[in-house]
C-alpha positions in Angstrom: 10.1 -22.7 3.3 7.2 -22.6 5.8 6.6 -24.8 8.8 2.9 -25.6 9.2 2.0 -26.3 12.8 -0.8 -28.6 13.7 -4.1 -27.1 15.1 -3.8 -26.6 18.8 0.0 -26.1 18.9 0.9 -24.2 22.1 3.0 -21.1 22.2 5.8 -23.1 23.8 5.7 -25.6 20.9 5.8 -22.9 18.3 8.7 -21.2 20.1 10.6 -24.5 20.1 10.4 -24.6 16.3 11.3 -21.0 16.1 14.5 -21.7 18.1 15.3 -24.7 15.9 14.9 -22.6 12.8 17.2 -20.0 14.2 19.7 -22.7 15.1 20.0 -23.5 11.4 20.7 -19.8 10.6 17.3 -18.9 9.2 15.2 -15.8 9.9 11.7 -16.7 11.2 8.4 -15.0 10.8 5.5 -16.4 12.8 2.0 -16.0 11.3 -0.9 -16.9 13.6 -4.1 -17.8 11.8 -7.6 -18.6 13.1 -7.0 -22.4 13.4 -3.3 -22.9 12.9 0.1 -21.2 13.0 2.8 -21.2 10.3 6.4 -20.2 10.6 8.0 -18.7 7.5 11.7 -19.4 7.3 13.9 -17.1 5.2 17.6 -17.7 4.4 20.0 -20.2 2.9 18.2 -23.6 3.4 21.1 -25.8 2.0 22.4 -26.5 5.5 19.0 -27.1 7.0 18.0 -30.6 8.3 14.4 -30.6 7.2 13.8 -33.9 9.0 14.8 -32.4 12.3 12.2 -29.7 11.9 9.5 -32.1 10.7 10.1 -34.3 13.7 9.5 -31.5 16.2 6.4 -31.7 18.4 3.2 -30.5 16.7 4.8 -29.8 13.3 2.4 -30.9 10.6 4.6 -30.4 7.5 7.5 -28.4 6.0 6.6 -26.8 2.7 9.0 -25.0 0.2 8.0 -21.5 -0.9 8.2 -21.4 -4.7 7.6 -17.6 -5.1 10.8 -15.5 -4.9 8.8 -13.0 -2.8 8.5 -15.2 0.3 6.7 -13.1 2.9 4.3 -11.4 0.5 3.2 -14.6 -1.1 -0.1 -16.4 -0.5 1.9 -19.5 -0.1 2.9 -18.2 3.3 -0.4 -16.5 4.2 -3.6 -17.5 2.4 -5.9 -15.0 4.2 -6.1 -11.4 3.2 -4.0 -8.9 5.2 -5.9 -5.9 6.5 -3.8 -2.8 7.1 -5.4 -0.3 9.6 -4.7 3.3 8.9 -5.3 6.6 10.6 -6.9 7.7 13.9 -10.0 5.7 13.1 -8.0 2.5 12.2 -9.8 1.9 8.9 -8.9 -1.6 7.7 -7.7 -1.4 4.1 -8.0 -4.9 2.6 -11.2 -5.9 4.3 -14.8 -5.9 2.9 -14.9 -2.1 2.8 -13.2 -0.2 0.0 -11.4 2.9 1.1 -10.9 6.2 -0.8 -7.8 8.3 -0.2 -8.2 11.6 -1.9 -6.5 15.0 -2.0 -4.2 17.3 -4.0 -1.0 16.2 -5.8 0.9 18.8 -3.8 0.2 20.8 -0.7 0.2 24.4 -2.0 -1.1 26.3 1.0 -2.9 25.8 4.3 -6.2 27.0 2.9 -6.0 24.8 -0.1 -5.3 21.6 1.9 -7.9 22.3 4.7 -10.6 23.1 2.2 -9.8 19.9 0.2 -9.6 17.8 3.4 -13.0 18.9 4.6 -14.6 18.2 1.2 -13.0 14.8 1.0 -14.1 13.8 4.5 -17.7 15.0 3.7 -17.7 12.9 0.5 -16.8 9.8 2.5 -13.0 9.4 2.1 -11.0 7.6 4.7 -7.7 9.3 4.0 -6.1 12.5 2.7 -3.3 12.4 0.2 -1.1 15.4 -0.3 2.6 15.8 -1.3 4.8 17.7 1.1 7.9 16.7 -0.8 7.5 16.5 -4.5 10.0 14.6 -6.8 9.6 16.5 -10.1 11.1 15.7 -13.5 12.2 19.3 -13.8 14.3 21.0 -11.1 12.4 24.2 -11.8 9.0 22.8 -11.0 7.3 23.3 -7.6 9.0 21.0 -5.1 6.5 21.1 -2.3 6.3 22.9 1.1 8.3 20.2 2.8 8.2 20.4 6.6 5.6 23.2 6.5 3.4 20.9 4.4 3.7 18.2 7.0 2.5 20.6 9.7 -0.5 21.5 7.6 -1.2 17.7 7.2 -1.3 17.3 10.9 -3.8 20.2 11.2 -5.9 18.6 8.5 -6.0 15.3 10.4 -7.0 17.0 13.6 -9.7 18.8 11.8 -11.2 15.9 9.8 -10.0 12.6 11.4 -8.7 11.5 8.0 -5.6 9.3 7.7 -2.7 11.3 6.2 -0.8 9.7 3.3 2.4 11.5 2.2 5.4 10.5 0.1 8.9 10.2 1.5 11.3 10.9 -1.4 14.4 9.8 0.5 15.8 8.3 3.7 16.4 11.7 5.2 12.8 12.8 4.6 11.4 9.5 5.8 11.9 10.4 9.5 9.8 13.6 9.2 7.1 11.9 7.2 6.8 8.9 9.5 6.5 11.2 12.5 3.8 13.4 11.0 1.7 11.1 8.8 -0.3 7.9 9.1 0.9 6.2 5.9 4.3 6.6 4.3 4.1 6.6 0.5 6.9 5.2 -1.6 6.5 6.7 -5.0 6.9 5.1 -8.4 10.3 6.6 -8.9 11.6 5.0 -5.7 10.0 1.6 -6.0 13.5 0.1 -6.3 15.3 2.5 -4.0 16.4 -0.3 -1.7 17.9 1.8 1.1 14.6 3.7 1.3 12.6 0.4 1.2 14.7 -1.0 4.1 14.4 2.2 6.0 10.6 2.2 5.5 10.6 -1.4 6.9 12.3 -0.2 10.1 9.8 2.5 10.9 6.4 1.7 12.4 3.9 3.4 10.0 2.1 1.5 7.2 3.7 1.8 3.8 1.8 2.5 0.5 4.1 1.1 -2.2 3.5 2.4 -5.8 4.5 0.4 -8.8 7.4 1.7 -10.8 6.5 2.9 -14.4 8.4 0.0 -16.0 8.3 -2.6 -13.2 7.1 -6.1 -13.7 4.7 -7.5 -11.2 7.4 -9.8 -9.7 9.8 -6.8 -9.2 7.0 -4.9 -7.5 6.3 -7.7 -5.0 10.1 -8.1 -4.4 10.2 -4.4 -3.5 7.4 -5.1 -1.0 9.5 -8.0 0.3 12.3 -5.7 1.2 10.0 -3.7 3.5 8.6 -6.9 5.1 12.0 -8.4 5.5 13.2 -5.2 7.3 10.4 -5.7 9.9 7.2 -3.9 8.6 4.4 -6.2 7.3 1.9 -3.4 6.9 2.1 -2.7 3.2 -0.5 -1.5 0.7 0.3 -2.0 -3.0 -0.8 0.8 -5.3 -1.1 0.4 -9.1 -0.6 3.8 -10.8 -0.1 2.8 -14.4 2.9 1.8 -16.5 4.7 3.4 -19.4 3.8 2.0 -22.8 3.8 3.3 -26.4 0.3 4.8 -26.0 0.3 8.6 -25.8 -3.4 9.4 -25.4 -3.0 8.7 -21.6 -0.2 9.7 -19.3 0.3 6.1 -18.3 -1.5 2.9 -19.2 -3.5 1.5 -16.3 -3.3 -2.3 -16.4 -6.2 -3.3 -14.2 -5.7 -7.0 -14.9 -2.9 -6.8 -12.3 -5.5 -6.4 -9.5 -7.1 -9.9 -9.7 -3.6 -11.3 -10.4 -2.2 -9.7 -7.3 -5.1 -11.1 -5.3 -4.0 -14.6 -6.5 -0.3 -14.1 -5.7 -0.2 -11.9 -2.5 -2.2 -11.4 0.6 -1.3 -7.7 0.7 -4.2 -5.2 0.0 -4.2 -3.5 -3.4 -5.2 0.1 -4.2 -5.4 1.8 -7.6 -4.5 5.3 -8.6 -6.5 6.2 -11.7 -5.4 9.8 -11.6 -1.8 9.0 -12.5 -3.0 5.9 -14.3 -4.7 8.0 -17.0 -3.5 11.6 -16.6 -6.9 13.0 -17.5 -9.7 14.0 -15.1 -12.5 12.8 -17.5 -11.0 9.3 -17.4 -10.8 9.0 -13.7 -14.5 8.2 -12.9 -14.8 5.2 -15.4 -11.5 3.8 -14.3 -12.6 4.1 -10.6 -15.6 2.0 -11.5 -13.6 -0.6 -13.3 -11.1 -0.7 -10.4 -13.8 -1.5 -7.9 -15.4 -4.0 -10.2 -12.2 -6.0 -10.6 -11.5 -6.2 -6.9 -9.3 -3.4 -5.6 -9.3 -2.6 -1.9 -9.1 1.2 -2.3 -8.6 4.1 -4.6 -6.0 6.9 -4.5 -7.5 10.0 -6.2 -6.2 13.5 -6.9 -8.7 16.1 -5.8 -8.2 19.8 -6.1 -10.6 22.7 -5.4 -9.3 24.6 -8.4 -7.6 22.1 -10.9 -7.1 24.8 -13.5 -4.7 26.6 -11.2 -3.1 23.6 -9.5 0.7 23.8 -9.2 1.0 20.2 -10.3 -1.1 17.6 -12.0 -4.1 19.8 -12.6 -5.1 18.0 -15.8 -5.7 14.7 -13.9 -7.3 16.2 -10.7 -11.0 16.0 -10.2 -13.1 18.6 -8.2 -14.6 17.9 -4.8 -18.1 17.7 -6.5 -16.8 15.1 -8.9 -15.6 13.0 -6.0 -19.1 13.2 -4.5 -20.6 12.0 -7.8 -18.0 9.2 -8.1 -18.8 7.9 -4.6 -22.5 7.6 -5.3 -21.8 5.3 -8.3 -19.0 3.3 -6.6 -21.3 2.3 -3.8 -23.6 0.5 -6.2 -20.8 -1.3 -8.0 -19.2 -2.3 -4.6 -22.5 -3.8 -3.5 -22.8 -5.7 -6.8 -19.4 -7.4 -6.2 -20.0 -8.1 -2.5 -18.1 -5.1 -1.1 -19.0 -1.9 0.7 -17.9 1.7 0.4 
């Protein structure tokens, strides 16, 4: 349930309600808006005296939360959340649409620094690059690991881009959180609950990808794990789901973007690289993603896709990124956004 305070409620009056909520054994989460404050109450509400809370000073009403994902729901917060990332604190979820681009995996220092400079020049706000790579085959390239993280730090110092890197397990999470600006939870780990809880206990924003067979509600409940553990700075990323189609690597269900904007206040990015698996499909799906309301795009960019160690078929070149940005700017303006 949520406790809606009347406009003008003081900090002391809000704290009194928080103390009352805790007395009933519930976990509180205070959300301060522009004109009023609400207190989300999580836990077993069967022993709660709703009347006692409603009668507290400056309480306007107590409202049940119907969605199973409590803290991520627009029932709790009906204004959009902006998650600021990187040295420049770019707000993902605001009016501007952010582009995070880079290679699937960090292959060498030269490869990543060249790509980082090209992405920054094209107007990206962040650099993606896998230091740890969860691969289907144990014989595939697994990433440079800690060495890759050091290269990421150098790329950030060189370009000012926010670094987005995946943590593939709880052990790797500590290293990723220390080195990077955004911790990515990949599709394979969307329901790795120990990892989600650990991501909620560390301070960096989390980019949470949708699992290949996950329903929308399951995805939002995964986000709820992170919020419940203490980290509200989550960016959802649609990367396609597995269907019976075989002309694409995954099916990119863009209808989820406007639906998420109805159900959650969290920002939403789209990954059309994984969502299609083919470089020639990335530009049109970028255009469609911006048109339907995404807050950002996650793109695989490689200076030499034909010789990439992973995902070369879906990687675009730096010049293709420049060409995409020019078109996206016009689409963003048409729908009241900016690049």
